[in-house]
N, C-alpha and C positions, 0 to 999 in steps of 0.2 A: 694449493700446494703447501705441504708442511714446512715449517721453519726448520732450519738445520742448525744444530748445536754442535759447535766444534770446541774441543778441549784437549788437553794433554792426557795421554793414556794413564800416566802415573798419578794424576790428581783429578779424578772425575768430580764434577760439581754435583754432589748428591742432592743438595738442597734444590737446585734448579730442576733436576730430573724428577725428583719426588713431587715438587710443587706442580710441575707441568702435568704429570700423570693425574694428580688429584683434581686439578683445575680443568681437566679435559682439553688441554692445549697440546695438539699433536706436534711431536718433535722427531726429526731425523737425527740420529746420533752419529757423530763424526769425531772419533778420538784420534785425530791426526796431527794436532798441534805439537810443537816442540815443548819439551819439558820446561816448566816454569811459565808457560804462556797463560794469560788469563782467558777464560771462556769467551767465545764470541757466538752470537746468535745471528745467523744470516736469514733475512726476511724476503729476499729476492735476489735478483742478479746484481743489484748495486747497493741495496739497503742492508745495514747490519747494526747490531747493538753489542757493546763491549763491556765486560765486567759483570761480576756475579750479582751485586745488588741492583744494578741497572736492569739486567735481564729479569730478575725476580719481580721488580716493579712492573715491568711490561707484562709478565705472565699474570700478575695480580689484576691488572687492568682489563685484560682480555678474557679472564676466566668466566666460564658459564655459571659456575657455582655462586649462589647469592652471598653477599657480604664477605667475599674472599679477601677483599682489601679494606675491611672495616665498614661501619655504617655511616661514618661522617669524616670530615677532614681531620678532626682531632685524633680519631682512631687510626686513620691512615698515617698521621705523623708519628704516632707511637710505634706503628708497625715498621716505618722507615728506620726508627732507632734500633729496633731489633735486627733488621736486615743488615745494618751497618755493624752491629755488635757480634752477630753470629759467627763470622769468619775468625774471630779472635779465639773462640772457645777451644778449637782443637790444638792450639799452641801448647807445646809441652810445658812451657814455663807458666802459662796462664790457666791451664785446664782446671786444676783443683780450686783455684780462686774463682773461676767462672762457675763451677759447680756449687761452691759455697754461696755465691751471690744469688744464683738461680733458686737454690733451696730456700733461702730467706724470702725471696720475692714471691715464691709460690706457696708460702705458709698459709696465706689467706685467700688464695686464688686457685681456680680450677684450670684456667687457661691464661695465656699471656696478655692478650688484648681482646676484651669483650667477647663477642661471638665470632670473631674473624678466625681464619684458619692458617693463613700463610705464615704468620710469625711462629706459630707452634711447629709447623712442618719444617721450617728452615732451621730453627734451633734444634729440634729433635734430630734432624739429619746430620747436623754438625757434631752432636754428641755421639750418635750411633756410629758415625764414621771413625771415631777413635778406637773402635773395636775393643780389645781386651782391657785398655785403660779404664773405660767406662764400666765394663762388665765387672771388674774387680771392685770398683767403688760401689756399684749397685748391690752386689752380694754382701758388702760389709754393713749395709743399712746405715751408713754414715749420713747420707743425704736423703732422708725419708720423703720429704715433700717433693723433691726433684724426681725420685724414683716413682712415686705415685703418679705424678704428671706424665713421666716418660712412658709408663705402662699404659696409662689411659689413652695417650695418643696412638700407641702401638695397637691397642684394641680397636680404636676408632677407624684406623686405616690399615688394618692388618695385612691384607693381601698385597696392596700397592707398596707399602713401605718394606715389607719383607722381600718382595721381588727386587726392589732397588738395592737393598743391602746385599742380597745374594749375588746379584750381577756385578756389583762394584766393590764390595768388601769381602765377599766370598764366604759369608757365614749366615746360614738360615736360622731364624728364630731369635735374632739378637734383640728384637723388640718385645719378646715375650718374657713373662716373669720367670725367674730362675725356678727350676724344678724343685719341689719340696723334697726334703730328706725323709725317706720312708723307713719304717722298721723292717725287720726280717720279713721277706715275702712269704706268702702262703701259696699253696698249690692245690687246686681241686683236681684229683686224679681223673675226673670225668671230662676235664677240658683238654683239648688237643694242644693248645698253645699257652703255657703258663706265662704270667707276666707279673711285674711288681705291683703289689696292692698294699693299701694301708691295713695293718694287722690289728686283730683283737686278741688280747692276751688270753691264752688258754682255750681259744675257740676251736671247735671241731665241726667239720662239714656235717650238716643235718641235725646238729644238737644245740644250735644257738637259738635263744628266745629273747627277744627285745620288746621293750614297751615304749610307746610314745604317750606321755601323760600330761596333756594340756589341761588347764583349769577352764571350765566353761563359764568364764566371767567376762567374755568379750569375743570379738573376732580375732583370728590369728594375727599376731603382730611380729614378734621376734622369734617365733617358734619354727620358722621354715628350715633353718639350719639343722636343728635337732631332729625334726621330722624326716628330712631328706637323708641325714646320716643314718638314722635307724633303718630307713628303707634300703639304703646302700648295703649295710652290713647284713640285713636279713636276706637280701638277694645274693650277696657274695657267698654267704655260708649256707644257702638253701635252708634258712631257718624260719622261725615264726615271728610275726610282728603283731603285737597287741596294741590297740588303741584303748587307753584307759583314762576316762575322765576323772580328774582329781577334784571331785565335787564335795569338798569338805567345808565350804564357806557359803551357807545359804543366802547371806546378805547380797552377794555379788552375782550369783549364778542363776541361769534360767534355761528352759528348753530351747528358746530361740538361739542362745549361744551354742548349745549342743548341736543343733541342726546346721548352723552356719560353720562351725568348726569342721564338721564332717564334710560339708560342701567345699571348704578350703582345702582339706586333705585330699579330696578327690581332684580338685583343680591342680594340685601339685603332682598328681600322678602317683600318690602313695597308695600302694595296695597292702591291705592288712588282712589278718586272719579272723579277728573277732573284735567286737567293741564291748568293753566292760566299764564299770563304774566303781570308784572307791566306795560309794554308798552301798554297793552289793555286800561289802564286808564289814559294815558297821557293827553287826552283832558280834562277830569274832574280834573286832578291834576293841569293843567294850570289854569283852571277856579278858583280853590281854591286858588292858589297863588295870582292871581289878586284880588280876594275878600279880602284876608288878607291885601294886600297893600292898597286897598280902605278903609279898616277899621282902618288903622294905626297900624296894628298888625305885619307888616313886612316892611322891608326897604331894599333898594339896597345899597350895600357897595362896594366902589372901593378902599378901603384901601389895600396896598400891602399885600400879603399873610403872609409873615414872621412877619410883624408888627401886623397883625390881630391876629396871633397865640399868640404873646407875650401879647397883650392886653387882649385876652380872658382868658389866664391863670391868669393874674393879676387882672381880674375883672374890667378892665377899659373900659368905654363906647367909642364906635367909634364916630368920628366926624360926621359920616353920619347918626347916629341914630335919629337925630332930623330933617332930611330932610322932607320937606312938601310932601304931597301925590302926587302932580303934578310932582315934581322932581323925586320921586321914579318911577312913571309910565313911565316917559320919559326914565329913565335909564333901566327900565325893557324892554321897546320896543327895546332898543339897544341890550340887552341880547338875546331876542327872535329872533332877526334878525342876531345875530352872528357877529355884527360889531366889528371893532378893539377896540373901547372904551367899547363895551359890554363884550368883552372877558376879560376885566380887572375887571369885577364886579361879585358879587354873591348876591343872595337874602338871607337875614337873618331874622329869627323870632325875634320879640321883646319880650323877656322873662325877666328873672331876672338876670342882669349882676353880682349881688352880691351873687347869690345862692351858698351855699357850694358845690353843685354838679356842677363842672365846665362844664359838658356837656350841662348844661342849660344856659350857658353864651351866649345868642343870637346865637343859632346854625344855620348853613347854611342849607337853604331849597332848593336852586337851584344854579347850576353853569353851565357855558357854555362849550360846546364841539361840535366842527364842524365835528368830525369823523362820517361817515355814520353808522347808526344803523343796526344791522343784521336783524331786522324785518321791520322797518319803513323807512329805507333809510335815506335821508337827510331832512325829513320833519321838524325835530326839531333841534334847535341849543342850547337850554337850557334844562337841564335834572334835575329832582328832585333827592335829596339825599335819601338814604335808610331811615334815621330817619324821613324824611317828608312823603315819599310815603307809607311806610309800615303801620303805624297806620291808615292812611286814607283808603287804600285799604282793610285793615282788616275790617274796619267798613262797607265798601260797600259790602264785601263778607260775612258778618255775622259771622266772626271768633269770637268765644267765649273765647278761651284761646290761648295765644301766648307763645310758649316755645323757649327759646334761650339758648344754651350752651356757656360756657365761651370761647371755642376755635373757635366759629363760625366766628368771625372776628378778628383774631389775625395776627401775623406777618409771619405765615407759608407761606402764598401765595407769599409774596414779596421775601422771602428767596429762595423759589423754582424757581421763575422767574429768580433770579440772577443765580442760578445753570444752568438753562435750556438755557438761552439766552446768558449770558456773558461768562460762563465758559465751556459750552458744556460738563458738567459732566455726563449727562444722555441722553438717546436717545429720549424719549418722555414721555408723561404723564403716560404711562403704564409701564415704566421702573421699574423693581423690587426694585430699590433703592429708589423709591418714596413712601411716605406714602399715596398714593392714594388707593382707593378701588380696582381699576384694577391693580395697581402696586403691592399691597400686596396680591393679590389673593382673594379678597372679604372677608377678616377677619372682623368679626363683633365686632369692638372695642367699647365696651359700656362705658369705662372709660378712663380718662387720665392716662396712665400707661406706664412704660418703654417698649420698643419694645421687650426686652427679655421675659417679662411676657406674652406679646401677643403671641409670637412664642411658648412659653411653652404650652399655652392653645391650640394653633393650632396643636401642636404635639399630644396632648391628643386626638384630634378629628380624625386625619388622621392615626395614628399608628394602630388602630384596624382594618382598612379596606384596607390600601394601599398594593399593591403587592410587593413582594421581588424579586430582581434580583441581579446578581453578575457582578462586574466590577473590572478590574485591571488596574493600570496605564500603559500606552502604552509602554513607554520606561524604565519601572522599574519593570519587571517581570522576573522570573527565571524558567527554565524547571525543573520539578521534574519527574524522571523516576521511575516507580514502577515495580520492577523485577517480581513480581507475579501478576501484574495487568491483566486485561482482554486482551487476545490476539486480540480479535476483539472488536471494540467499540460497545457498546449497549446503548439503550436509555430507561430511566425511565420517566414516567409521574409523576411529583411532584406538590403539591399545590403551588400556588404563595404566599399564606399566610396560615400558618399552623393552624390558629384558625378562619379563615374567608373563607368559601367556595365560597362566592360571588366574590372573587378575581380571581377565575378560576385556570387553571393548566398551567404548562410549561413543555417543553421537556428538560431533562438534559442528556447529553452524558457522559458516563463513559469510559475512555480509560486508557492505561498504561503510557501515557505521558500527564502530566497536567502542567499548569502554576500556579505559586505562586507569590504573591507580593514580590518584592525584600526586602522591609522593614521587612517582616516576615522571609524571608530566612536568613537575616543578624543576627537574634537573635537565630536561631536554632543551636543546637550542635549535633555532631555525637552521635548516640545512643539514642537520645531523641525521645520520643513518642509524636506525635501530633494528633490532630483531624481534619480531612477534613470534613468540614460542609456538611451535607446531604449525607454523605457517611460512614465514620467511621474512625478508627485510622490507623496510619501508623508509621513505625519506620524508622528514618534516619540512613542509613548505611554509606553514603559517601557524603562529600561536596567537590566539585571540584572548584578550584579557578584558576585565571590567573591574575598575577600582583596585587594580593590582592582583586580582584573582583570575587564574586561568579558567576560561569558560569553554574553550574548544581548541582542538588541534586539527589542522588540515594537512594532508600529505598524500603521497602516492606509493603504491606497492612497487618494490624493486626486488622481485623474487629471484633475479639472477645474481644479486649481491651476495657476498661471502659472510656467513654468520660468524666466521672466525675472527673477522676484523672489527666487528661492532663491539662497543663497550657495554651497551645496555641490551639485556635480554628481558623482554617485557611479557608479563602475563596479561591476558585480555579476555573480555567476554563480549559476545555479540549483543548488539542492541535489539533484543527480541523480547517478547512477552513471557517466555518460558523460564526466565531466571528465577532462582529459588532463594527465599529468605533464610539466612543462617544466623545463629547466635554462637559466636566463638567465645568459649569460656576458658580463661587462664587462671591457674591457681598459683599461689605463692606460699612460702614457708609459713607455718603457724607461729614459729618463734624466730627471733632475729639473732639468736646466738647459737653457734654451731653445737656447743655442748654446755648444758646447764650444770653448774656446780652445786654442791650441797648447800652452800650459803646463799645461793641465788633465789630470789622470789620470782617465780616464773611469770607472774603478772607484769613485772617490769620489762619483760622481754617479748611480750605478745606483739605480733605484727598487726597493726590496725586495719590493714586491707589485704585479705588473702584470696579474694575472688574478684575477677574483673570480666565483664561481658562486653563484647563488641559486636555490633550488627554488621552483617556482610551480605553480599549477593553471591550465590554459587551457580555453577553451570547446571543446565537442566537435568543432567544425569545424577546429581546429588539426591534427587527425590527418590532414587532407588536404593539408597543406603539402608542397611539393616542395623538394628540396635546392636551395639558392641563392635561393629565393623571398624577397622582401623584404616585410615587413609592418610595421604600426604596432600596438603594444599600447597600447590607449587609456590615456592619462595616464601611460604609462611610457616611451614612446619608440619608436624604430625598431629593427628586428631583421632579421637574415638567417638563414634556416634552414640550419644546418650539418649537422645529423643529423635527418632526418625521422622520422615515426612508424614504428616497426618492431614494436611490440607493447606491451602494458600494463606489462611489467616494465622497459622502458627509456624514459627521458624523451626528448622532443624537445629537441634542443640548439639554442638560438637565440643568435646572436652580436649583441650590442648595436652599433648603428651610431651614432657620435657625430652630433650635429646642429649643432655649431659653438658651443654655449653652454657647454661645459665649459672650465675654465680651463687655459691652457697652463702649462708649468713656469714658475714665477715667479722662482726664485732664479738 
C-alpha cells in the first residue's frame, strides 16, 4: 500500500513530491489539510511522520536509487544540513541572500553533496517554487553558478521535475534554460509551417555556400560546434557545404589525421558536398603573393621573430617595411627555395600598423617550412598562413558565409600535444581522457560547457536504452547462503532493461548460494531484511566472521516481504562457474585546474593518476557484449565495452562513462 502525503492545498511540499518521484517511492497525494498545516506522511492506519525535513529523510532512507542519501555518515550529515536550510530559501526576505550564498557555494562544485541526489532535488524545488522571482534573477545572469547548477539539475531530471512544477506551480518549462533571443526570422516558401530560426545576414534559399575548414593536425577536438553550425545553415538554406582541409603546416599534418577527421565528421552526422584541400590552391596562392609584392602591398621581413612580435604589439614599423620591390622579390626567391637566409624570413602584408586591432599590424602571409607535405611532398618550401589562404580560397570556391567559433584556434591543441608527446599521459588521440570526438565517444558538444554538464546530457540519452548487467568487485565479495533457497539452480529470462524492449533479454541463474558485495555485507546486521534485486527479500540470520573479517552470511528468502520497506537493495551474482572476469577502467581529469591561465606552467597542474583499473566479476551474459556497446552495471554506473570477451584467460575491458556527478577540478 502506498504511503499517503497530506498537505495544505495552498502550500504543496514540492521538494517531498519531487524527491519521492525520483526515488521511486510511491505516494498517494491528499491536499486536504488546513492552510498553514505542516505536511504529514501516513504510513498505515496508525503510523505517520510529520514535517518536511523528517519526511524527506524517510524518503532518502527507503529510496531504491543508489547513494540517494550519500555514501557515508558524513555525507548524510551534510545532506541533513541542506534539508534544514532549504525551506528558508523561498522566504521573500531571505531569497536573494540565499541565491547569493548558493552561487558562491557552487562556484567550484557541480552538485551540493558528493554524488548524492536528494539535497540537489530539495534545494532545486524550493527555488523553482518561487516562480517568477527566480525566473527574473535567472535571466539577469546575476548568479551564473547557481543558474548553471539549476539548469543542470533540470536537464538531469527533466520530465519528473517539469511534471511536478506544472502540477503545483502551474508553469511548464521553468526548469529549462531561457529561450535565446533570435534575429529576424526567415521563411522558406517551400515549407508549410514557418518558424523562428537563427538568421544568416544576406542569405537566400539555394544560394548559400559554407565551408568547414579543420586543420589535419589531429583528431577533432573543439571543432564540433563549428561543424554542426555549418551543417545547420547548409540544411536550413538548402545550400552547399564544403569540407576543406587547411593543410598549410606540413610539420603537424598527416593523412592519418585527414582520414580520422572525416571519420569524426561522419560520426557527427555532417553531410557535405565535397572535400577539398587548401594545398589544391598552392599555385594560385603563390601567384597572389608575388602579385602583392609587385604591387608594393607585401614585403619580406627578416626581423627576428621575438623582436617582430614585440614590434607588432607596440605598433612599431619593421625596418624592412620600406624595402624596394626588387629587394623583396630577391628575398622571396630565397624563401621559395628554402635557403638558409630564406628560412629567416617571412612575407608580411602591408596593412595599418597603428590599427586598434593588433591582428592587422602587418600580418604574416607566408613562412618557410622544409618538412615534406603529406600531399605534395617537397614541392614547396614556403607555405601560406591560414589568415592569408582562407579568404582567398573562400573567394575561389564561392563561399558566401564563413563561420568560426571562438575555440577553433585556441591553446587546446598545444596543451594536448604536451600531454601526448612529453608526458605520455594518454595512449593516443582516441584516449577517453582526451576531449576529442573519438575520445569522448562522439558527444555532440554544441556549446562551451563544463565536462560534467556534457556528461549529464549524455546520461540522459543513454540511460533509457542501455542494457543493465551486474558486477561485483573480484576480491571484495562475500558468500550468502540461503537456507531455503532453490535446491537446484534454475534460470529465468529477464529483460536487460525493464522499460526498453530493444535492449533484449538475459539469462539469470537463481541458486541457494550467491555472492554479495563486501561493502554491502559490512553494513548488514543480523535480523535485517534486505532486497535482492530482481529476486525479492531475504532475512539475515547469521553473520560469520574471522579476525574481524566477514566470511559468510546465512539467511533465508522472504519473498512475500515488501521491497518498499527495506533500506538495502543489493546486487548479487550466483555462485556458479559461468561468471566472467571484468576489468573496470575509470579515467580522471588530465589536469587538476579547471582553466589554465597564460602564466600557468601546465606541468605543475598535471594529475599524477588519471587511469585506474579494478578487477570484477560479471554475470554470464556479459560475455555477449559487443565492442563499443554501452551498458549500466547496476549500482556502479555506465560503461562502454572496449575489449569484448575473447576467452576465460582475458578479462572484458569496460571503460567507465561519467554521468555528470563527479567533481570537476576545483583548484
